HTML snippet that shows the backbone in 3Dmol.js (N, CA, C, O; Angstrom):
<script src="https://3Dmol.org/build/3Dmol-min.js"></script>
<div id="view" style="width:600px;height:400px;position:relative"></div>
<script>
const pdb = `
ATOM      1  N   UNK A   1      85.606 113.076 104.308  1.00  0.00           N
ATOM      2  CA  UNK A   1      86.204 111.782 104.088  1.00  0.00           C
ATOM      3  C   UNK A   1      86.777 111.153 105.378  1.00  0.00           C
ATOM      4  O   UNK A   1      87.503 111.786 106.143  1.00  0.00           O
ATOM      5  N   UNK A   2      86.439 109.977 105.557  1.00  0.00           N
ATOM      6  CA  UNK A   2      87.045 109.112 106.655  1.00  0.00           C
ATOM      7  C   UNK A   2      88.407 108.568 106.173  1.00  0.00           C
ATOM      8  O   UNK A   2      88.494 107.981 105.095  1.00  0.00           O
ATOM      9  N   UNK A   3      89.402 108.756 106.931  1.00  0.00           N
ATOM     10  CA  UNK A   3      90.810 108.294 106.584  1.00  0.00           C
ATOM     11  C   UNK A   3      91.322 107.397 107.729  1.00  0.00           C
ATOM     12  O   UNK A   3      91.130 107.670 108.914  1.00  0.00           O
ATOM     13  N   UNK A   4      91.960 106.355 107.313  1.00  0.00           N
ATOM     14  CA  UNK A   4      92.454 105.351 108.339  1.00  0.00           C
ATOM     15  C   UNK A   4      94.030 105.354 108.419  1.00  0.00           C
ATOM     16  O   UNK A   4      94.649 104.344 108.756  1.00  0.00           O
ATOM     17  N   UNK A   5      94.676 106.603 108.075  1.00  0.00           N
ATOM     18  CA  UNK A   5      96.099 106.652 108.030  1.00  0.00           C
ATOM     19  C   UNK A   5      96.645 106.393 109.402  1.00  0.00           C
ATOM     20  O   UNK A   5      97.724 105.822 109.562  1.00  0.00           O
ATOM     21  N   UNK A   6      95.847 106.844 110.456  1.00  0.00           N
ATOM     22  CA  UNK A   6      96.381 106.733 111.858  1.00  0.00           C
ATOM     23  C   UNK A   6      96.531 105.173 112.243  1.00  0.00           C
ATOM     24  O   UNK A   6      97.314 104.819 113.124  1.00  0.00           O
ATOM     25  N   UNK A   7      95.768 104.312 111.557  1.00  0.00           N
ATOM     26  CA  UNK A   7      95.929 103.024 111.889  1.00  0.00           C
ATOM     27  C   UNK A   7      97.254 102.421 111.771  1.00  0.00           C
ATOM     28  O   UNK A   7      97.675 101.594 112.580  1.00  0.00           O
ATOM     29  N   UNK A   8      97.947 102.866 110.695  1.00  0.00           N
ATOM     30  CA  UNK A   8      99.227 102.346 110.329  1.00  0.00           C
ATOM     31  C   UNK A   8     100.243 102.919 111.339  1.00  0.00           C
ATOM     32  O   UNK A   8     101.160 102.193 111.723  1.00  0.00           O
ATOM     33  N   UNK A   9     100.134 104.095 111.758  1.00  0.00           N
ATOM     34  CA  UNK A   9     101.015 104.709 112.812  1.00  0.00           C
ATOM     35  C   UNK A   9     100.834 103.929 114.114  1.00  0.00           C
ATOM     36  O   UNK A   9     101.812 103.578 114.774  1.00  0.00           O
ATOM     37  N   UNK A  10      99.600 103.664 114.474  1.00  0.00           N
ATOM     38  CA  UNK A  10      99.218 102.879 115.711  1.00  0.00           C
ATOM     39  C   UNK A  10      99.850 101.571 115.703  1.00  0.00           C
ATOM     40  O   UNK A  10     100.426 101.096 116.681  1.00  0.00           O
ATOM     41  N   UNK A  11      99.722 100.969 114.511  1.00  0.00           N
ATOM     42  CA  UNK A  11     100.287  99.544 114.444  1.00  0.00           C
ATOM     43  C   UNK A  11     101.843  99.539 114.693  1.00  0.00           C
ATOM     44  O   UNK A  11     102.442  98.704 115.371  1.00  0.00           O
ATOM     45  N   UNK A  12     102.402 100.626 114.024  1.00  0.00           N
ATOM     46  CA  UNK A  12     103.866 100.712 114.173  1.00  0.00           C
ATOM     47  C   UNK A  12     104.288 100.964 115.648  1.00  0.00           C
ATOM     48  O   UNK A  12     105.255 100.380 116.139  1.00  0.00           O
ATOM     49  N   UNK A  13     103.578 101.796 116.289  1.00  0.00           N
ATOM     50  CA  UNK A  13     103.853 102.206 117.749  1.00  0.00           C
ATOM     51  C   UNK A  13     103.617 100.977 118.540  1.00  0.00           C
ATOM     52  O   UNK A  13     104.413 100.769 119.455  1.00  0.00           O
ATOM     53  N   UNK A  14     102.612 100.083 118.335  1.00  0.00           N
ATOM     54  CA  UNK A  14     102.317  98.883 119.055  1.00  0.00           C
ATOM     55  C   UNK A  14     103.204  97.675 118.720  1.00  0.00           C
ATOM     56  O   UNK A  14     103.186  96.621 119.356  1.00  0.00           O
ATOM     57  N   UNK A  15     104.020  97.943 117.607  1.00  0.00           N
ATOM     58  CA  UNK A  15     104.775  96.881 117.035  1.00  0.00           C
ATOM     59  C   UNK A  15     104.046  95.674 116.636  1.00  0.00           C
ATOM     60  O   UNK A  15     104.498  94.549 116.849  1.00  0.00           O
ATOM     61  N   UNK A  16     102.929  95.893 116.063  1.00  0.00           N
ATOM     62  CA  UNK A  16     101.994  94.758 115.399  1.00  0.00           C
ATOM     63  C   UNK A  16     102.120  94.842 113.982  1.00  0.00           C
ATOM     64  O   UNK A  16     101.899  95.942 113.475  1.00  0.00           O
ATOM     65  N   UNK A  17     102.426  93.911 113.270  1.00  0.00           N
ATOM     66  CA  UNK A  17     102.408  93.845 111.876  1.00  0.00           C
ATOM     67  C   UNK A  17     101.083  93.590 111.311  1.00  0.00           C
ATOM     68  O   UNK A  17     100.188  93.260 112.089  1.00  0.00           O
ATOM     69  N   UNK A  18     100.837  93.698 110.059  1.00  0.00           N
ATOM     70  CA  UNK A  18      99.717  93.404 109.344  1.00  0.00           C
ATOM     71  C   UNK A  18      99.592  91.814 109.236  1.00  0.00           C
ATOM     72  O   UNK A  18      98.516  91.220 109.286  1.00  0.00           O
ATOM     73  N   UNK A  19     100.824  91.215 109.081  1.00  0.00           N
ATOM     74  CA  UNK A  19     100.810  89.734 109.102  1.00  0.00           C
ATOM     75  C   UNK A  19     100.268  89.168 110.408  1.00  0.00           C
ATOM     76  O   UNK A  19      99.526  88.185 110.415  1.00  0.00           O
ATOM     77  N   UNK A  20     100.668  89.833 111.562  1.00  0.00           N
ATOM     78  CA  UNK A  20     100.195  89.353 112.800  1.00  0.00           C
ATOM     79  C   UNK A  20      98.619  89.576 112.966  1.00  0.00           C
ATOM     80  O   UNK A  20      97.883  88.746 113.500  1.00  0.00           O
ATOM     81  N   UNK A  21      98.212  90.745 112.465  1.00  0.00           N
ATOM     82  CA  UNK A  21      96.663  90.986 112.477  1.00  0.00           C
ATOM     83  C   UNK A  21      95.963  89.910 111.773  1.00  0.00           C
ATOM     84  O   UNK A  21      94.896  89.474 112.205  1.00  0.00           O
ATOM     85  N   UNK A  22      96.512  89.463 110.715  1.00  0.00           N
ATOM     86  CA  UNK A  22      95.870  88.397 109.828  1.00  0.00           C
ATOM     87  C   UNK A  22      96.001  87.046 110.576  1.00  0.00           C
ATOM     88  O   UNK A  22      94.983  86.400 110.827  1.00  0.00           O
ATOM     89  N   UNK A  23      97.215  86.608 110.933  1.00  0.00           N
ATOM     90  CA  UNK A  23      97.459  85.322 111.560  1.00  0.00           C
ATOM     91  C   UNK A  23      97.034  85.174 112.947  1.00  0.00           C
ATOM     92  O   UNK A  23      96.411  84.167 113.285  1.00  0.00           O
ATOM     93  N   UNK A  24      97.308  86.054 113.738  1.00  0.00           N
ATOM     94  CA  UNK A  24      97.021  85.932 115.212  1.00  0.00           C
ATOM     95  C   UNK A  24      95.737  86.433 115.590  1.00  0.00           C
ATOM     96  O   UNK A  24      95.181  85.967 116.584  1.00  0.00           O
ATOM     97  N   UNK A  25      95.159  87.414 114.844  1.00  0.00           N
ATOM     98  CA  UNK A  25      93.956  88.041 115.328  1.00  0.00           C
ATOM     99  C   UNK A  25      92.766  87.898 114.402  1.00  0.00           C
ATOM    100  O   UNK A  25      91.689  88.439 114.652  1.00  0.00           O
ATOM    101  N   UNK A  26      92.995  87.124 113.278  1.00  0.00           N
ATOM    102  CA  UNK A  26      91.931  86.854 112.381  1.00  0.00           C
ATOM    103  C   UNK A  26      91.267  87.940 111.515  1.00  0.00           C
ATOM    104  O   UNK A  26      90.148  87.808 111.019  1.00  0.00           O
ATOM    105  N   UNK A  27      92.124  89.122 111.362  1.00  0.00           N
ATOM    106  CA  UNK A  27      91.571  90.107 110.527  1.00  0.00           C
ATOM    107  C   UNK A  27      91.892  89.689 109.052  1.00  0.00           C
ATOM    108  O   UNK A  27      93.009  89.296 108.717  1.00  0.00           O
ATOM    109  N   UNK A  28      90.912  89.795 108.263  1.00  0.00           N
ATOM    110  CA  UNK A  28      90.905  89.437 106.826  1.00  0.00           C
ATOM    111  C   UNK A  28      91.739  90.381 106.025  1.00  0.00           C
ATOM    112  O   UNK A  28      91.694  91.599 106.195  1.00  0.00           O
ATOM    113  N   UNK A  29      92.491  89.796 105.160  1.00  0.00           N
ATOM    114  CA  UNK A  29      93.316  90.542 104.210  1.00  0.00           C
ATOM    115  C   UNK A  29      92.628  91.663 103.405  1.00  0.00           C
ATOM    116  O   UNK A  29      93.124  92.758 103.141  1.00  0.00           O
ATOM    117  N   UNK A  30      91.403  91.213 103.057  1.00  0.00           N
ATOM    118  CA  UNK A  30      90.497  92.137 102.263  1.00  0.00           C
ATOM    119  C   UNK A  30      90.157  93.377 103.204  1.00  0.00           C
ATOM    120  O   UNK A  30      90.149  94.499 102.698  1.00  0.00           O
ATOM    121  N   UNK A  31      89.894  93.221 104.468  1.00  0.00           N
ATOM    122  CA  UNK A  31      89.622  94.229 105.291  1.00  0.00           C
ATOM    123  C   UNK A  31      90.841  95.267 105.436  1.00  0.00           C
ATOM    124  O   UNK A  31      90.665  96.486 105.443  1.00  0.00           O
ATOM    125  N   UNK A  32      91.994  94.699 105.542  1.00  0.00           N
ATOM    126  CA  UNK A  32      93.094  95.552 105.629  1.00  0.00           C
ATOM    127  C   UNK A  32      93.252  96.401 104.184  1.00  0.00           C
ATOM    128  O   UNK A  32      93.629  97.573 104.167  1.00  0.00           O
ATOM    129  N   UNK A  33      92.959  95.750 103.149  1.00  0.00           N
ATOM    130  CA  UNK A  33      92.903  96.474 101.801  1.00  0.00           C
ATOM    131  C   UNK A  33      92.029  97.557 101.797  1.00  0.00           C
ATOM    132  O   UNK A  33      92.395  98.649 101.365  1.00  0.00           O
ATOM    133  N   UNK A  34      90.718  97.332 102.311  1.00  0.00           N
ATOM    134  CA  UNK A  34      89.822  98.336 102.322  1.00  0.00           C
ATOM    135  C   UNK A  34      90.279  99.497 103.236  1.00  0.00           C
ATOM    136  O   UNK A  34      90.089 100.652 102.857  1.00  0.00           O
ATOM    137  N   UNK A  35      90.841  99.256 104.360  1.00  0.00           N
ATOM    138  CA  UNK A  35      91.364 100.273 105.326  1.00  0.00           C
ATOM    139  C   UNK A  35      92.530 101.058 104.568  1.00  0.00           C
ATOM    140  O   UNK A  35      92.625 102.284 104.632  1.00  0.00           O
ATOM    141  N   UNK A  36      93.309 100.344 103.929  1.00  0.00           N
ATOM    142  CA  UNK A  36      94.491 100.953 103.120  1.00  0.00           C
ATOM    143  C   UNK A  36      93.860 101.966 102.122  1.00  0.00           C
ATOM    144  O   UNK A  36      94.352 103.091 102.028  1.00  0.00           O
ATOM    145  N   UNK A  37      92.872 101.629 101.434  1.00  0.00           N
ATOM    146  CA  UNK A  37      92.337 102.459 100.378  1.00  0.00           C
ATOM    147  C   UNK A  37      91.180 103.361 100.912  1.00  0.00           C
ATOM    148  O   UNK A  37      90.395 103.884 100.121  1.00  0.00           O
ATOM    149  N   UNK A  38      91.083 103.535 102.246  1.00  0.00           N
ATOM    150  CA  UNK A  38      90.085 104.353 102.871  1.00  0.00           C
ATOM    151  C   UNK A  38      88.597 104.213 102.372  1.00  0.00           C
ATOM    152  O   UNK A  38      87.837 105.157 102.160  1.00  0.00           O
ATOM    153  N   UNK A  39      88.308 102.863 102.219  1.00  0.00           N
ATOM    154  CA  UNK A  39      87.067 102.469 101.757  1.00  0.00           C
ATOM    155  C   UNK A  39      86.078 102.201 103.042  1.00  0.00           C
ATOM    156  O   UNK A  39      86.474 102.302 104.203  1.00  0.00           O
ATOM    157  N   UNK A  40      84.906 101.890 102.722  1.00  0.00           N
ATOM    158  CA  UNK A  40      83.862 101.589 103.744  1.00  0.00           C
ATOM    159  C   UNK A  40      84.313 100.302 104.383  1.00  0.00           C
ATOM    160  O   UNK A  40      84.699  99.337 103.724  1.00  0.00           O
ATOM    161  N   UNK A  41      84.245 100.334 105.719  1.00  0.00           N
ATOM    162  CA  UNK A  41      84.490  99.127 106.524  1.00  0.00           C
ATOM    163  C   UNK A  41      83.478  99.063 107.652  1.00  0.00           C
ATOM    164  O   UNK A  41      83.067 100.070 108.228  1.00  0.00           O
ATOM    165  N   UNK A  42      83.101  97.828 107.934  1.00  0.00           N
ATOM    166  CA  UNK A  42      82.123  97.624 109.066  1.00  0.00           C
ATOM    167  C   UNK A  42      82.546  98.013 110.387  1.00  0.00           C
ATOM    168  O   UNK A  42      83.726  97.856 110.701  1.00  0.00           O
ATOM    169  N   UNK A  43      81.678  98.524 111.232  1.00  0.00           N
ATOM    170  CA  UNK A  43      82.033  99.006 112.516  1.00  0.00           C
ATOM    171  C   UNK A  43      82.620  97.826 113.432  1.00  0.00           C
ATOM    172  O   UNK A  43      83.435  98.082 114.319  1.00  0.00           O
ATOM    173  N   UNK A  44      82.221  96.667 113.207  1.00  0.00           N
ATOM    174  CA  UNK A  44      82.744  95.520 113.947  1.00  0.00           C
ATOM    175  C   UNK A  44      84.245  95.423 113.704  1.00  0.00           C
ATOM    176  O   UNK A  44      85.003  95.026 114.590  1.00  0.00           O
ATOM    177  N   UNK A  45      84.645  95.769 112.564  1.00  0.00           N
ATOM    178  CA  UNK A  45      86.176  95.658 112.214  1.00  0.00           C
ATOM    179  C   UNK A  45      86.857  96.734 112.954  1.00  0.00           C
ATOM    180  O   UNK A  45      87.957  96.468 113.439  1.00  0.00           O
ATOM    181  N   UNK A  46      86.358  97.921 113.111  1.00  0.00           N
ATOM    182  CA  UNK A  46      86.820  99.045 113.864  1.00  0.00           C
ATOM    183  C   UNK A  46      86.900  98.627 115.377  1.00  0.00           C
ATOM    184  O   UNK A  46      87.876  98.866 116.089  1.00  0.00           O
ATOM    185  N   UNK A  47      85.864  98.034 115.749  1.00  0.00           N
ATOM    186  CA  UNK A  47      85.746  97.688 117.198  1.00  0.00           C
ATOM    187  C   UNK A  47      86.836  96.605 117.577  1.00  0.00           C
ATOM    188  O   UNK A  47      87.465  96.621 118.635  1.00  0.00           O
ATOM    189  N   UNK A  48      86.974  95.674 116.587  1.00  0.00           N
ATOM    190  CA  UNK A  48      87.970  94.526 116.846  1.00  0.00           C
ATOM    191  C   UNK A  48      89.435  95.090 116.820  1.00  0.00           C
ATOM    192  O   UNK A  48      90.271  94.653 117.612  1.00  0.00           O
ATOM    193  N   UNK A  49      89.737  96.062 115.904  1.00  0.00           N
ATOM    194  CA  UNK A  49      90.978  96.781 115.835  1.00  0.00           C
ATOM    195  C   UNK A  49      91.251  97.529 117.161  1.00  0.00           C
ATOM    196  O   UNK A  49      92.358  97.472 117.696  1.00  0.00           O
ATOM    197  N   UNK A  50      90.193  98.251 117.694  1.00  0.00           N
ATOM    198  CA  UNK A  50      90.411  99.004 118.936  1.00  0.00           C
ATOM    199  C   UNK A  50      90.736  98.010 120.082  1.00  0.00           C
ATOM    200  O   UNK A  50      91.616  98.243 120.911  1.00  0.00           O
ATOM    201  N   UNK A  51      90.005  96.935 120.081  1.00  0.00           N
ATOM    202  CA  UNK A  51      90.208  95.921 121.241  1.00  0.00           C
ATOM    203  C   UNK A  51      91.626  95.277 121.117  1.00  0.00           C
ATOM    204  O   UNK A  51      92.322  95.162 122.125  1.00  0.00           O
ATOM    205  N   UNK A  52      92.079  94.842 119.848  1.00  0.00           N
ATOM    206  CA  UNK A  52      93.321  94.268 119.524  1.00  0.00           C
ATOM    207  C   UNK A  52      94.484  95.285 119.987  1.00  0.00           C
ATOM    208  O   UNK A  52      95.445  94.902 120.654  1.00  0.00           O
ATOM    209  N   UNK A  53      94.316  96.522 119.597  1.00  0.00           N
ATOM    210  CA  UNK A  53      95.371  97.491 119.729  1.00  0.00           C
ATOM    211  C   UNK A  53      95.316  98.247 121.115  1.00  0.00           C
ATOM    212  O   UNK A  53      96.205  99.010 121.492  1.00  0.00           O
ATOM    213  N   UNK A  54      94.193  97.954 121.818  1.00  0.00           N
ATOM    214  CA  UNK A  54      94.001  98.704 123.110  1.00  0.00           C
ATOM    215  C   UNK A  54      94.071 100.135 122.845  1.00  0.00           C
ATOM    216  O   UNK A  54      94.890 100.832 123.443  1.00  0.00           O
ATOM    217  N   UNK A  55      93.227 100.636 121.950  1.00  0.00           N
ATOM    218  CA  UNK A  55      93.261 102.029 121.605  1.00  0.00           C
ATOM    219  C   UNK A  55      91.883 102.670 121.391  1.00  0.00           C
ATOM    220  O   UNK A  55      90.883 101.952 121.384  1.00  0.00           O
ATOM    221  N   UNK A  56      91.800 103.912 121.228  1.00  0.00           N
ATOM    222  CA  UNK A  56      90.542 104.565 120.906  1.00  0.00           C
ATOM    223  C   UNK A  56      90.315 104.773 119.493  1.00  0.00           C
ATOM    224  O   UNK A  56      91.302 104.776 118.758  1.00  0.00           O
ATOM    225  N   UNK A  57      89.110 104.954 118.978  1.00  0.00           N
ATOM    226  CA  UNK A  57      88.756 105.033 117.674  1.00  0.00           C
ATOM    227  C   UNK A  57      89.526 106.103 116.829  1.00  0.00           C
ATOM    228  O   UNK A  57      89.752 105.966 115.627  1.00  0.00           O
ATOM    229  N   UNK A  58      89.899 107.161 117.566  1.00  0.00           N
ATOM    230  CA  UNK A  58      90.624 108.304 116.948  1.00  0.00           C
ATOM    231  C   UNK A  58      92.152 107.883 116.755  1.00  0.00           C
ATOM    232  O   UNK A  58      92.892 108.627 116.110  1.00  0.00           O
ATOM    233  N   UNK A  59      92.613 106.732 117.292  1.00  0.00           N
ATOM    234  CA  UNK A  59      93.974 106.348 117.086  1.00  0.00           C
ATOM    235  C   UNK A  59      93.932 105.447 115.730  1.00  0.00           C
ATOM    236  O   UNK A  59      94.997 104.991 115.316  1.00  0.00           O
ATOM    237  N   UNK A  60      92.863 105.214 115.114  1.00  0.00           N
ATOM    238  CA  UNK A  60      92.661 104.341 114.017  1.00  0.00           C
ATOM    239  C   UNK A  60      92.240 105.200 112.799  1.00  0.00           C
ATOM    240  O   UNK A  60      92.765 105.044 111.696  1.00  0.00           O
ATOM    241  N   UNK A  61      91.182 106.197 113.065  1.00  0.00           N
ATOM    242  CA  UNK A  61      90.664 106.922 111.902  1.00  0.00           C
ATOM    243  C   UNK A  61      90.552 108.351 112.264  1.00  0.00           C
ATOM    244  O   UNK A  61      90.701 108.719 113.429  1.00  0.00           O
ATOM    245  N   UNK A  62      90.267 109.248 111.199  1.00  0.00           N
ATOM    246  CA  UNK A  62      89.922 110.579 111.388  1.00  0.00           C
ATOM    247  C   UNK A  62      89.058 111.050 110.315  1.00  0.00           C
ATOM    248  O   UNK A  62      89.055 110.466 109.232  1.00  0.00           O
ATOM    249  N   UNK A  63      88.291 112.114 110.551  1.00  0.00           N
ATOM    250  CA  UNK A  63      87.552 112.660 109.648  1.00  0.00           C
ATOM    251  C   UNK A  63      88.281 113.841 108.991  1.00  0.00           C
ATOM    252  O   UNK A  63      88.795 114.672 109.741  1.00  0.00           O
ATOM    253  N   UNK A  64      88.373 113.992 107.680  1.00  0.00           N
ATOM    254  CA  UNK A  64      89.141 115.060 107.010  1.00  0.00           C
ATOM    255  C   UNK A  64      87.989 115.662 106.010  1.00  0.00           C
ATOM    256  O   UNK A  64      87.439 114.889 105.226  1.00  0.00           O
ATOM    257  N   UNK A  65      87.661 116.924 106.040  1.00  0.00           N
ATOM    258  CA  UNK A  65      86.611 117.438 105.250  1.00  0.00           C
ATOM    259  C   UNK A  65      87.080 117.380 103.782  1.00  0.00           C
ATOM    260  O   UNK A  65      88.244 117.649 103.485  1.00  0.00           O
ATOM    261  N   UNK A  66      86.160 117.026 102.873  1.00  0.00           N
ATOM    262  CA  UNK A  66      86.441 116.997 101.521  1.00  0.00           C
ATOM    263  C   UNK A  66      86.732 118.448 101.011  1.00  0.00           C
ATOM    264  O   UNK A  66      86.148 119.427 101.475  1.00  0.00           O
ATOM    265  N   UNK A  67      87.658 118.517 100.041  1.00  0.00           N
ATOM    266  CA  UNK A  67      88.022 119.835  99.422  1.00  0.00           C
ATOM    267  C   UNK A  67      86.837 120.141  98.482  1.00  0.00           C
ATOM    268  O   UNK A  67      86.275 119.256  97.837  1.00  0.00           O
ATOM    269  N   UNK A  68      86.491 121.434  98.440  1.00  0.00           N
ATOM    270  CA  UNK A  68      85.473 121.935  97.653  1.00  0.00           C
ATOM    271  C   UNK A  68      85.968 121.831  96.109  1.00  0.00           C
ATOM    272  O   UNK A  68      87.106 122.171  95.785  1.00  0.00           O
ATOM    273  N   UNK A  69      85.165 121.412  95.334  1.00  0.00           N
ATOM    274  CA  UNK A  69      85.645 121.250  93.846  1.00  0.00           C
ATOM    275  C   UNK A  69      84.911 122.262  93.001  1.00  0.00           C
ATOM    276  O   UNK A  69      84.708 122.052  91.806  1.00  0.00           O
ATOM    277  N   UNK A  70      84.502 123.385  93.630  1.00  0.00           N
ATOM    278  CA  UNK A  70      83.710 124.489  92.867  1.00  0.00           C
ATOM    279  C   UNK A  70      84.573 125.094  91.735  1.00  0.00           C
ATOM    280  O   UNK A  70      84.115 125.985  91.019  1.00  0.00           O
TER     281      UNK A  70
END
`;
const viewer = $3Dmol.createViewer("view");
viewer.addModel(pdb, "pdb");
viewer.setStyle({}, {cartoon: {color: "spectrum"}});
viewer.zoomTo();
viewer.render();
</script>
């Protein structure tokens, strides 16, 4: 599973609020909702976030193997 938990830490470190992402950088509220819920997002959104935050993709997302449900 792809998780976006690191995004929220990176935002805090950079002192950039979700409000600022929406108002100053044009990130859609729905996109932030999808990220918060670890849902599918377009790569252009991830690209924009890396550009805005001046960070690498691993500062925004990580792969976590699914737990076996056997």
